[in-house]
Backbone as XML, in Angstrom:
<?xml version="1.0"?>
<chain id="A" units="angstrom">
  <residue number="1" name="UNK">
    <atom name="N" x="42.513" y="-27.254" z="0.930"/>
    <atom name="CA" x="42.057" y="-26.615" z="-0.374"/>
    <atom name="C" x="40.590" y="-25.567" z="-0.009"/>
  </residue>
  <residue number="2" name="UNK">
    <atom name="N" x="40.543" y="-24.678" z="-0.798"/>
    <atom name="CA" x="39.356" y="-23.810" z="-0.468"/>
    <atom name="C" x="38.323" y="-24.477" z="-0.868"/>
  </residue>
  <residue number="3" name="UNK">
    <atom name="N" x="37.109" y="-24.055" z="-0.247"/>
    <atom name="CA" x="35.873" y="-24.518" z="-0.510"/>
    <atom name="C" x="35.230" y="-23.769" z="-1.974"/>
  </residue>
  <residue number="4" name="UNK">
    <atom name="N" x="35.646" y="-22.865" z="-2.427"/>
    <atom name="CA" x="35.397" y="-22.346" z="-3.456"/>
    <atom name="C" x="36.089" y="-23.232" z="-4.537"/>
  </residue>
  <residue number="5" name="UNK">
    <atom name="N" x="37.463" y="-23.429" z="-4.545"/>
    <atom name="CA" x="38.242" y="-24.385" z="-5.429"/>
    <atom name="C" x="37.645" y="-25.549" z="-5.673"/>
  </residue>
  <residue number="6" name="UNK">
    <atom name="N" x="37.235" y="-26.294" z="-4.471"/>
    <atom name="CA" x="36.221" y="-27.513" z="-4.587"/>
    <atom name="C" x="35.191" y="-27.575" z="-5.512"/>
  </residue>
  <residue number="7" name="UNK">
    <atom name="N" x="34.390" y="-26.338" z="-5.097"/>
    <atom name="CA" x="33.297" y="-26.279" z="-6.136"/>
    <atom name="C" x="33.513" y="-26.272" z="-7.718"/>
  </residue>
  <residue number="8" name="UNK">
    <atom name="N" x="34.629" y="-25.093" z="-7.873"/>
    <atom name="CA" x="34.759" y="-25.071" z="-9.230"/>
    <atom name="C" x="35.413" y="-26.303" z="-9.842"/>
  </residue>
  <residue number="9" name="UNK">
    <atom name="N" x="35.977" y="-27.169" z="-8.969"/>
    <atom name="CA" x="36.703" y="-28.450" z="-9.550"/>
    <atom name="C" x="35.498" y="-29.484" z="-9.942"/>
  </residue>
  <residue number="10" name="UNK">
    <atom name="N" x="34.518" y="-29.337" z="-8.949"/>
    <atom name="CA" x="33.221" y="-30.244" z="-9.075"/>
    <atom name="C" x="32.871" y="-29.890" z="-10.389"/>
  </residue>
  <residue number="11" name="UNK">
    <atom name="N" x="32.342" y="-28.631" z="-10.843"/>
    <atom name="CA" x="31.840" y="-28.124" z="-12.090"/>
    <atom name="C" x="32.636" y="-28.459" z="-13.371"/>
  </residue>
  <residue number="12" name="UNK">
    <atom name="N" x="33.975" y="-28.199" z="-13.147"/>
    <atom name="CA" x="34.678" y="-28.753" z="-14.078"/>
    <atom name="C" x="34.743" y="-30.155" z="-14.727"/>
  </residue>
  <residue number="13" name="UNK">
    <atom name="N" x="34.654" y="-31.114" z="-13.557"/>
    <atom name="CA" x="34.770" y="-32.427" z="-13.555"/>
    <atom name="C" x="33.405" y="-33.015" z="-13.786"/>
  </residue>
  <residue number="14" name="UNK">
    <atom name="N" x="32.502" y="-32.168" z="-13.701"/>
    <atom name="CA" x="30.931" y="-32.689" z="-13.895"/>
    <atom name="C" x="30.955" y="-33.829" z="-12.649"/>
  </residue>
  <residue number="15" name="UNK">
    <atom name="N" x="31.506" y="-33.551" z="-11.478"/>
    <atom name="CA" x="31.394" y="-34.338" z="-10.115"/>
    <atom name="C" x="30.112" y="-33.821" z="-9.325"/>
  </residue>
  <residue number="16" name="UNK">
    <atom name="N" x="28.839" y="-34.742" z="-9.415"/>
    <atom name="CA" x="27.746" y="-34.458" z="-8.831"/>
    <atom name="C" x="28.033" y="-34.521" z="-7.151"/>
  </residue>
  <residue number="17" name="UNK">
    <atom name="N" x="28.944" y="-35.576" z="-7.019"/>
    <atom name="CA" x="28.962" y="-36.106" z="-5.673"/>
    <atom name="C" x="29.722" y="-34.990" z="-4.682"/>
  </residue>
  <residue number="18" name="UNK">
    <atom name="N" x="30.882" y="-34.521" z="-5.405"/>
    <atom name="CA" x="31.836" y="-33.450" z="-4.952"/>
    <atom name="C" x="30.765" y="-32.115" z="-4.818"/>
  </residue>
  <residue number="19" name="UNK">
    <atom name="N" x="30.030" y="-31.810" z="-5.880"/>
    <atom name="CA" x="29.386" y="-30.648" z="-5.753"/>
    <atom name="C" x="28.360" y="-30.575" z="-4.617"/>
  </residue>
  <residue number="20" name="UNK">
    <atom name="N" x="27.642" y="-31.753" z="-4.166"/>
    <atom name="CA" x="26.676" y="-32.007" z="-3.241"/>
    <atom name="C" x="27.709" y="-32.021" z="-1.849"/>
  </residue>
  <residue number="21" name="UNK">
    <atom name="N" x="28.698" y="-32.334" z="-1.902"/>
    <atom name="CA" x="29.850" y="-32.106" z="-0.594"/>
    <atom name="C" x="29.936" y="-30.708" z="-0.201"/>
  </residue>
  <residue number="22" name="UNK">
    <atom name="N" x="29.937" y="-29.730" z="-1.156"/>
    <atom name="CA" x="30.591" y="-28.315" z="-1.072"/>
    <atom name="C" x="29.177" y="-27.382" z="-0.763"/>
  </residue>
  <residue number="23" name="UNK">
    <atom name="N" x="28.133" y="-27.752" z="-1.301"/>
    <atom name="CA" x="26.991" y="-26.925" z="-1.187"/>
    <atom name="C" x="25.966" y="-27.439" z="0.131"/>
  </residue>
  <residue number="24" name="UNK">
    <atom name="N" x="25.531" y="-26.696" z="0.674"/>
    <atom name="CA" x="24.747" y="-26.984" z="1.901"/>
    <atom name="C" x="23.285" y="-27.280" z="1.236"/>
  </residue>
  <residue number="25" name="UNK">
    <atom name="N" x="22.419" y="-28.250" z="2.109"/>
    <atom name="CA" x="21.165" y="-28.651" z="1.434"/>
    <atom name="C" x="20.318" y="-27.436" z="1.106"/>
  </residue>
  <residue number="26" name="UNK">
    <atom name="N" x="20.668" y="-26.434" z="1.906"/>
    <atom name="CA" x="19.381" y="-25.252" z="1.683"/>
    <atom name="C" x="20.280" y="-24.242" z="0.759"/>
  </residue>
  <residue number="27" name="UNK">
    <atom name="N" x="21.180" y="-24.452" z="0.089"/>
    <atom name="CA" x="22.071" y="-23.630" z="-0.906"/>
    <atom name="C" x="21.055" y="-22.998" z="-1.576"/>
  </residue>
  <residue number="28" name="UNK">
    <atom name="N" x="21.469" y="-21.611" z="-1.994"/>
    <atom name="CA" x="20.540" y="-20.734" z="-2.996"/>
    <atom name="C" x="21.593" y="-19.871" z="-3.726"/>
  </residue>
  <residue number="29" name="UNK">
    <atom name="N" x="21.449" y="-19.679" z="-5.113"/>
    <atom name="CA" x="21.877" y="-18.823" z="-5.916"/>
    <atom name="C" x="21.019" y="-17.530" z="-6.236"/>
  </residue>
  <residue number="30" name="UNK">
    <atom name="N" x="21.431" y="-16.351" z="-5.802"/>
    <atom name="CA" x="20.697" y="-15.507" z="-6.148"/>
    <atom name="C" x="21.308" y="-14.814" z="-7.502"/>
  </residue>
  <residue number="31" name="UNK">
    <atom name="N" x="20.308" y="-14.603" z="-8.468"/>
    <atom name="CA" x="20.706" y="-13.685" z="-9.877"/>
    <atom name="C" x="20.265" y="-12.538" z="-9.771"/>
  </residue>
  <residue number="32" name="UNK">
    <atom name="N" x="21.168" y="-11.713" z="-9.803"/>
    <atom name="CA" x="21.006" y="-10.193" z="-9.676"/>
    <atom name="C" x="20.551" y="-9.464" z="-10.690"/>
  </residue>
  <residue number="33" name="UNK">
    <atom name="N" x="20.848" y="-10.271" z="-12.189"/>
    <atom name="CA" x="20.150" y="-9.663" z="-13.066"/>
    <atom name="C" x="18.546" y="-9.888" z="-13.247"/>
  </residue>
  <residue number="34" name="UNK">
    <atom name="N" x="18.030" y="-10.757" z="-12.605"/>
    <atom name="CA" x="16.544" y="-10.997" z="-12.492"/>
    <atom name="C" x="16.012" y="-11.108" z="-10.969"/>
  </residue>
  <residue number="35" name="UNK">
    <atom name="N" x="16.810" y="-11.368" z="-9.938"/>
    <atom name="CA" x="16.441" y="-11.410" z="-8.785"/>
    <atom name="C" x="15.953" y="-12.768" z="-8.264"/>
  </residue>
  <residue number="36" name="UNK">
    <atom name="N" x="15.910" y="-13.711" z="-9.324"/>
    <atom name="CA" x="15.734" y="-15.159" z="-9.210"/>
    <atom name="C" x="16.569" y="-15.760" z="-8.224"/>
  </residue>
  <residue number="37" name="UNK">
    <atom name="N" x="15.887" y="-16.596" z="-7.246"/>
    <atom name="CA" x="16.587" y="-17.604" z="-6.483"/>
    <atom name="C" x="16.567" y="-19.064" z="-6.927"/>
  </residue>
  <residue number="38" name="UNK">
    <atom name="N" x="17.634" y="-19.509" z="-7.150"/>
    <atom name="CA" x="17.666" y="-20.795" z="-7.650"/>
    <atom name="C" x="18.391" y="-21.820" z="-6.636"/>
  </residue>
  <residue number="39" name="UNK">
    <atom name="N" x="17.657" y="-23.028" z="-6.368"/>
    <atom name="CA" x="18.276" y="-24.034" z="-5.457"/>
    <atom name="C" x="19.266" y="-24.753" z="-6.074"/>
  </residue>
  <residue number="40" name="UNK">
    <atom name="N" x="19.787" y="-25.709" z="-5.067"/>
    <atom name="CA" x="21.144" y="-26.382" z="-5.300"/>
    <atom name="C" x="20.628" y="-27.429" z="-6.384"/>
  </residue>
  <residue number="41" name="UNK">
    <atom name="N" x="19.611" y="-28.275" z="-6.432"/>
    <atom name="CA" x="19.153" y="-29.142" z="-7.496"/>
    <atom name="C" x="19.172" y="-28.761" z="-8.664"/>
  </residue>
  <residue number="42" name="UNK">
    <atom name="N" x="18.440" y="-27.638" z="-9.001"/>
    <atom name="CA" x="18.329" y="-27.095" z="-10.122"/>
    <atom name="C" x="19.285" y="-26.464" z="-10.928"/>
  </residue>
  <residue number="43" name="UNK">
    <atom name="N" x="20.171" y="-25.754" z="-9.815"/>
    <atom name="CA" x="21.713" y="-25.297" z="-10.258"/>
    <atom name="C" x="22.450" y="-26.516" z="-11.004"/>
  </residue>
  <residue number="44" name="UNK">
    <atom name="N" x="22.476" y="-27.529" z="-10.076"/>
    <atom name="CA" x="23.361" y="-28.522" z="-10.412"/>
    <atom name="C" x="23.186" y="-29.139" z="-11.453"/>
  </residue>
  <residue number="45" name="UNK">
    <atom name="N" x="21.826" y="-29.363" z="-12.121"/>
    <atom name="CA" x="21.426" y="-29.990" z="-13.258"/>
    <atom name="C" x="22.117" y="-29.266" z="-14.389"/>
  </residue>
  <residue number="46" name="UNK">
    <atom name="N" x="21.993" y="-27.697" z="-14.258"/>
    <atom name="CA" x="22.391" y="-26.903" z="-15.357"/>
    <atom name="C" x="24.353" y="-27.352" z="-15.234"/>
  </residue>
  <residue number="47" name="UNK">
    <atom name="N" x="24.660" y="-27.125" z="-14.111"/>
    <atom name="CA" x="26.179" y="-27.004" z="-14.194"/>
    <atom name="C" x="26.774" y="-28.392" z="-14.691"/>
  </residue>
  <residue number="48" name="UNK">
    <atom name="N" x="25.951" y="-29.601" z="-14.479"/>
    <atom name="CA" x="26.660" y="-30.769" z="-14.555"/>
    <atom name="C" x="26.209" y="-31.195" z="-15.984"/>
  </residue>
  <residue number="49" name="UNK">
    <atom name="N" x="25.400" y="-30.437" z="-16.768"/>
    <atom name="CA" x="25.076" y="-30.599" z="-18.188"/>
    <atom name="C" x="26.104" y="-29.918" z="-19.136"/>
  </residue>
  <residue number="50" name="UNK">
    <atom name="N" x="25.790" y="-30.376" z="-20.408"/>
    <atom name="CA" x="26.766" y="-30.096" z="-21.447"/>
    <atom name="C" x="26.464" y="-28.350" z="-21.819"/>
  </residue>
  <residue number="51" name="UNK">
    <atom name="N" x="25.312" y="-27.995" z="-21.454"/>
    <atom name="CA" x="24.717" y="-26.618" z="-21.487"/>
    <atom name="C" x="25.561" y="-25.481" z="-20.527"/>
  </residue>
  <residue number="52" name="UNK">
    <atom name="N" x="26.378" y="-26.120" z="-19.534"/>
    <atom name="CA" x="26.800" y="-25.238" z="-18.418"/>
    <atom name="C" x="27.820" y="-24.331" z="-19.212"/>
  </residue>
  <residue number="53" name="UNK">
    <atom name="N" x="27.960" y="-22.991" z="-18.488"/>
    <atom name="CA" x="28.951" y="-22.039" z="-19.092"/>
    <atom name="C" x="30.291" y="-22.404" z="-18.708"/>
  </residue>
  <residue number="54" name="UNK">
    <atom name="N" x="31.119" y="-22.027" z="-19.819"/>
    <atom name="CA" x="32.715" y="-22.493" z="-19.757"/>
    <atom name="C" x="33.421" y="-21.232" z="-19.181"/>
  </residue>
  <residue number="55" name="UNK">
    <atom name="N" x="33.919" y="-21.553" z="-17.829"/>
    <atom name="CA" x="34.793" y="-20.455" z="-17.216"/>
    <atom name="C" x="36.088" y="-20.330" z="-17.824"/>
  </residue>
  <residue number="56" name="UNK">
    <atom name="N" x="36.784" y="-18.994" z="-17.642"/>
    <atom name="CA" x="38.297" y="-19.031" z="-18.173"/>
    <atom name="C" x="38.793" y="-18.130" z="-17.305"/>
  </residue>
  <residue number="57" name="UNK">
    <atom name="N" x="39.944" y="-18.114" z="-16.647"/>
    <atom name="CA" x="40.744" y="-17.141" z="-16.182"/>
    <atom name="C" x="39.963" y="-16.937" z="-14.846"/>
  </residue>
  <residue number="58" name="UNK">
    <atom name="N" x="39.680" y="-17.777" z="-14.152"/>
    <atom name="CA" x="38.924" y="-17.951" z="-12.719"/>
    <atom name="C" x="39.861" y="-17.798" z="-11.712"/>
  </residue>
  <residue number="59" name="UNK">
    <atom name="N" x="39.524" y="-16.863" z="-10.918"/>
    <atom name="CA" x="40.380" y="-16.578" z="-9.541"/>
    <atom name="C" x="39.695" y="-16.272" z="-8.371"/>
  </residue>
  <residue number="60" name="UNK">
    <atom name="N" x="40.080" y="-16.604" z="-7.277"/>
    <atom name="CA" x="39.518" y="-16.473" z="-5.985"/>
    <atom name="C" x="40.176" y="-15.219" z="-5.449"/>
  </residue>
  <residue number="61" name="UNK">
    <atom name="N" x="39.437" y="-14.008" z="-5.415"/>
    <atom name="CA" x="39.729" y="-12.803" z="-4.897"/>
    <atom name="C" x="40.131" y="-13.012" z="-3.456"/>
  </residue>
  <residue number="62" name="UNK">
    <atom name="N" x="39.157" y="-13.625" z="-2.683"/>
    <atom name="CA" x="39.200" y="-13.476" z="-1.159"/>
    <atom name="C" x="38.560" y="-14.759" z="-0.682"/>
  </residue>
  <residue number="63" name="UNK">
    <atom name="N" x="38.807" y="-15.519" z="0.333"/>
    <atom name="CA" x="38.100" y="-16.536" z="1.164"/>
    <atom name="C" x="38.485" y="-16.731" z="2.452"/>
  </residue>
  <residue number="64" name="UNK">
    <atom name="N" x="37.694" y="-16.778" z="3.332"/>
    <atom name="CA" x="37.779" y="-16.960" z="4.784"/>
    <atom name="C" x="36.573" y="-18.258" z="5.220"/>
  </residue>
  <residue number="65" name="UNK">
    <atom name="N" x="36.386" y="-18.332" z="6.367"/>
    <atom name="CA" x="35.543" y="-19.397" z="6.616"/>
    <atom name="C" x="34.065" y="-18.795" z="6.738"/>
  </residue>
  <residue number="66" name="UNK">
    <atom name="N" x="33.789" y="-17.582" z="6.190"/>
    <atom name="CA" x="32.417" y="-17.109" z="6.333"/>
    <atom name="C" x="31.993" y="-16.352" z="4.913"/>
  </residue>
  <residue number="67" name="UNK">
    <atom name="N" x="32.985" y="-16.127" z="4.021"/>
    <atom name="CA" x="32.882" y="-15.488" z="2.773"/>
    <atom name="C" x="33.776" y="-15.673" z="1.824"/>
  </residue>
  <residue number="68" name="UNK">
    <atom name="N" x="33.435" y="-15.840" z="0.613"/>
    <atom name="CA" x="34.318" y="-15.807" z="-0.416"/>
    <atom name="C" x="34.017" y="-14.965" z="-1.792"/>
  </residue>
  <residue number="69" name="UNK">
    <atom name="N" x="35.035" y="-14.560" z="-2.483"/>
    <atom name="CA" x="34.722" y="-13.524" z="-3.639"/>
    <atom name="C" x="35.389" y="-14.220" z="-4.764"/>
  </residue>
  <residue number="70" name="UNK">
    <atom name="N" x="34.887" y="-14.521" z="-5.876"/>
    <atom name="CA" x="35.497" y="-15.097" z="-7.287"/>
    <atom name="C" x="35.208" y="-14.202" z="-8.370"/>
  </residue>
  <residue number="71" name="UNK">
    <atom name="N" x="35.904" y="-14.394" z="-9.378"/>
    <atom name="CA" x="35.798" y="-13.819" z="-10.545"/>
    <atom name="C" x="36.268" y="-14.905" z="-11.696"/>
  </residue>
  <residue number="72" name="UNK">
    <atom name="N" x="35.360" y="-14.739" z="-12.676"/>
    <atom name="CA" x="35.493" y="-15.330" z="-13.930"/>
    <atom name="C" x="35.187" y="-14.768" z="-15.245"/>
  </residue>
  <residue number="73" name="UNK">
    <atom name="N" x="35.764" y="-15.079" z="-16.305"/>
    <atom name="CA" x="35.042" y="-14.793" z="-17.617"/>
    <atom name="C" x="34.543" y="-16.244" z="-18.031"/>
  </residue>
  <residue number="74" name="UNK">
    <atom name="N" x="33.196" y="-15.961" z="-18.392"/>
    <atom name="CA" x="32.477" y="-17.189" z="-18.953"/>
    <atom name="C" x="31.960" y="-17.020" z="-20.289"/>
  </residue>
  <residue number="75" name="UNK">
    <atom name="N" x="31.865" y="-18.182" z="-20.966"/>
    <atom name="CA" x="31.197" y="-18.360" z="-22.245"/>
    <atom name="C" x="29.970" y="-19.279" z="-22.212"/>
  </residue>
  <residue number="76" name="UNK">
    <atom name="N" x="28.902" y="-18.898" z="-22.805"/>
    <atom name="CA" x="27.642" y="-19.832" z="-22.672"/>
    <atom name="C" x="27.743" y="-20.378" z="-24.261"/>
  </residue>
  <residue number="77" name="UNK">
    <atom name="N" x="26.663" y="-21.490" z="-23.878"/>
    <atom name="CA" x="26.356" y="-22.266" z="-25.286"/>
    <atom name="C" x="26.299" y="-21.550" z="-26.447"/>
  </residue>
  <residue number="78" name="UNK">
    <atom name="N" x="25.492" y="-20.304" z="-26.488"/>
    <atom name="CA" x="25.275" y="-19.394" z="-27.584"/>
    <atom name="C" x="26.234" y="-18.887" z="-27.866"/>
  </residue>
  <residue number="79" name="UNK">
    <atom name="N" x="27.368" y="-18.677" z="-27.443"/>
    <atom name="CA" x="28.531" y="-17.944" z="-27.599"/>
    <atom name="C" x="28.588" y="-16.667" z="-27.062"/>
  </residue>
  <residue number="80" name="UNK">
    <atom name="N" x="27.664" y="-16.328" z="-26.153"/>
    <atom name="CA" x="27.737" y="-14.841" z="-25.450"/>
    <atom name="C" x="28.781" y="-15.092" z="-24.377"/>
  </residue>
  <residue number="81" name="UNK">
    <atom name="N" x="29.571" y="-13.979" z="-24.025"/>
    <atom name="CA" x="30.369" y="-14.115" z="-22.910"/>
    <atom name="C" x="30.203" y="-12.881" z="-21.962"/>
  </residue>
  <residue number="82" name="UNK">
    <atom name="N" x="30.600" y="-13.449" z="-20.555"/>
    <atom name="CA" x="30.375" y="-12.501" z="-19.430"/>
    <atom name="C" x="31.537" y="-12.435" z="-18.631"/>
  </residue>
  <residue number="83" name="UNK">
    <atom name="N" x="31.653" y="-11.107" z="-17.874"/>
    <atom name="CA" x="32.555" y="-11.370" z="-16.861"/>
    <atom name="C" x="31.760" y="-11.414" z="-15.595"/>
  </residue>
  <residue number="84" name="UNK">
    <atom name="N" x="31.966" y="-12.238" z="-14.896"/>
    <atom name="CA" x="31.185" y="-12.625" z="-13.774"/>
    <atom name="C" x="31.903" y="-12.348" z="-12.234"/>
  </residue>
  <residue number="85" name="UNK">
    <atom name="N" x="31.325" y="-11.794" z="-11.368"/>
    <atom name="CA" x="31.773" y="-11.643" z="-10.018"/>
    <atom name="C" x="30.797" y="-12.472" z="-9.065"/>
  </residue>
  <residue number="86" name="UNK">
    <atom name="N" x="31.124" y="-13.303" z="-8.259"/>
    <atom name="CA" x="30.457" y="-13.954" z="-7.206"/>
    <atom name="C" x="31.061" y="-14.027" z="-5.862"/>
  </residue>
  <residue number="87" name="UNK">
    <atom name="N" x="29.810" y="-13.663" z="-5.057"/>
    <atom name="CA" x="30.071" y="-13.590" z="-3.517"/>
    <atom name="C" x="29.441" y="-14.812" z="-2.849"/>
  </residue>
  <residue number="88" name="UNK">
    <atom name="N" x="30.182" y="-15.808" z="-2.045"/>
    <atom name="CA" x="29.827" y="-16.784" z="-1.426"/>
    <atom name="C" x="29.412" y="-16.891" z="-0.175"/>
  </residue>
  <residue number="89" name="UNK">
    <atom name="N" x="28.461" y="-17.154" z="0.511"/>
    <atom name="CA" x="28.278" y="-16.919" z="1.954"/>
    <atom name="C" x="28.626" y="-18.670" z="2.284"/>
  </residue>
  <residue number="90" name="UNK">
    <atom name="N" x="29.685" y="-18.679" z="3.402"/>
    <atom name="CA" x="30.168" y="-20.144" z="3.446"/>
    <atom name="C" x="29.713" y="-20.224" z="5.264"/>
  </residue>
  <residue number="91" name="UNK">
    <atom name="N" x="29.378" y="-21.295" z="5.525"/>
    <atom name="CA" x="28.803" y="-21.581" z="6.882"/>
    <atom name="C" x="29.281" y="-23.005" z="7.160"/>
  </residue>
  <residue number="92" name="UNK">
    <atom name="N" x="30.024" y="-23.481" z="8.543"/>
    <atom name="CA" x="30.610" y="-24.981" z="8.777"/>
    <atom name="C" x="31.275" y="-25.751" z="7.387"/>
  </residue>
  <residue number="93" name="UNK">
    <atom name="N" x="31.963" y="-24.888" z="6.763"/>
    <atom name="CA" x="32.671" y="-25.347" z="5.556"/>
    <atom name="C" x="31.979" y="-25.704" z="4.284"/>
  </residue>
  <residue number="94" name="UNK">
    <atom name="N" x="30.697" y="-25.418" z="4.170"/>
    <atom name="CA" x="29.855" y="-25.576" z="3.151"/>
    <atom name="C" x="29.471" y="-24.265" z="2.439"/>
  </residue>
  <residue number="95" name="UNK">
    <atom name="N" x="29.371" y="-24.141" z="1.201"/>
    <atom name="CA" x="28.303" y="-22.962" z="0.490"/>
    <atom name="C" x="26.805" y="-22.865" z="0.790"/>
  </residue>
  <residue number="96" name="UNK">
    <atom name="N" x="26.459" y="-21.803" z="1.305"/>
    <atom name="CA" x="25.015" y="-21.636" z="1.787"/>
    <atom name="C" x="24.366" y="-20.893" z="0.625"/>
  </residue>
  <residue number="97" name="UNK">
    <atom name="N" x="25.133" y="-19.994" z="0.142"/>
    <atom name="CA" x="24.442" y="-18.980" z="-0.984"/>
    <atom name="C" x="25.563" y="-18.250" z="-1.752"/>
  </residue>
  <residue number="98" name="UNK">
    <atom name="N" x="25.123" y="-17.921" z="-2.865"/>
    <atom name="CA" x="25.872" y="-17.448" z="-3.789"/>
    <atom name="C" x="25.243" y="-16.485" z="-4.562"/>
  </residue>
  <residue number="99" name="UNK">
    <atom name="N" x="25.891" y="-15.150" z="-4.799"/>
    <atom name="CA" x="25.128" y="-13.959" z="-5.394"/>
    <atom name="C" x="26.125" y="-13.733" z="-6.851"/>
  </residue>
  <residue number="100" name="UNK">
    <atom name="N" x="25.558" y="-13.516" z="-7.862"/>
    <atom name="CA" x="26.423" y="-13.193" z="-9.045"/>
    <atom name="C" x="25.927" y="-11.638" z="-9.621"/>
  </residue>
  <residue number="101" name="UNK">
    <atom name="N" x="26.983" y="-10.944" z="-10.026"/>
    <atom name="CA" x="26.691" y="-9.985" z="-10.835"/>
    <atom name="C" x="27.695" y="-10.286" z="-11.884"/>
  </residue>
  <residue number="102" name="UNK">
    <atom name="N" x="27.131" y="-9.708" z="-13.258"/>
    <atom name="CA" x="27.854" y="-9.916" z="-14.305"/>
    <atom name="C" x="27.675" y="-8.880" z="-15.527"/>
  </residue>
  <residue number="103" name="UNK">
    <atom name="N" x="28.649" y="-8.674" z="-16.082"/>
    <atom name="CA" x="28.864" y="-7.778" z="-17.358"/>
    <atom name="C" x="29.098" y="-8.328" z="-18.563"/>
  </residue>
  <residue number="104" name="UNK">
    <atom name="N" x="28.094" y="-7.969" z="-19.521"/>
    <atom name="CA" x="28.183" y="-8.570" z="-20.695"/>
    <atom name="C" x="29.502" y="-8.338" z="-21.827"/>
  </residue>
  <residue number="105" name="UNK">
    <atom name="N" x="30.059" y="-8.756" z="-22.336"/>
    <atom name="CA" x="31.299" y="-8.723" z="-23.105"/>
    <atom name="C" x="31.096" y="-8.852" z="-24.705"/>
  </residue>
  <residue number="106" name="UNK">
    <atom name="N" x="31.811" y="-8.004" z="-25.407"/>
    <atom name="CA" x="31.552" y="-8.363" z="-26.791"/>
    <atom name="C" x="32.215" y="-9.423" z="-27.025"/>
  </residue>
</chain>
């Protein structure tokens, strides 16, 4: 199974153990909208909470053992929606970094 799919399954199932298995200890998420760098623990708290964005039509565009690209439409708790493109950096079977670009939807 792909590393990205394992991550998405962990998020959907609110499985923090699987989440921790897939992400490296030094994982960082880069938000292009703000330039903010978010660590594994902080991001995990959000994605495991009821406030987490709800993805739809998620698809893996490309993945190998070094990089992955995914796309989803997400709905946030406040009802806003975005189309989100994510690039994942993968090393030794774990995701070490993700960077997102998003487009607001009506």
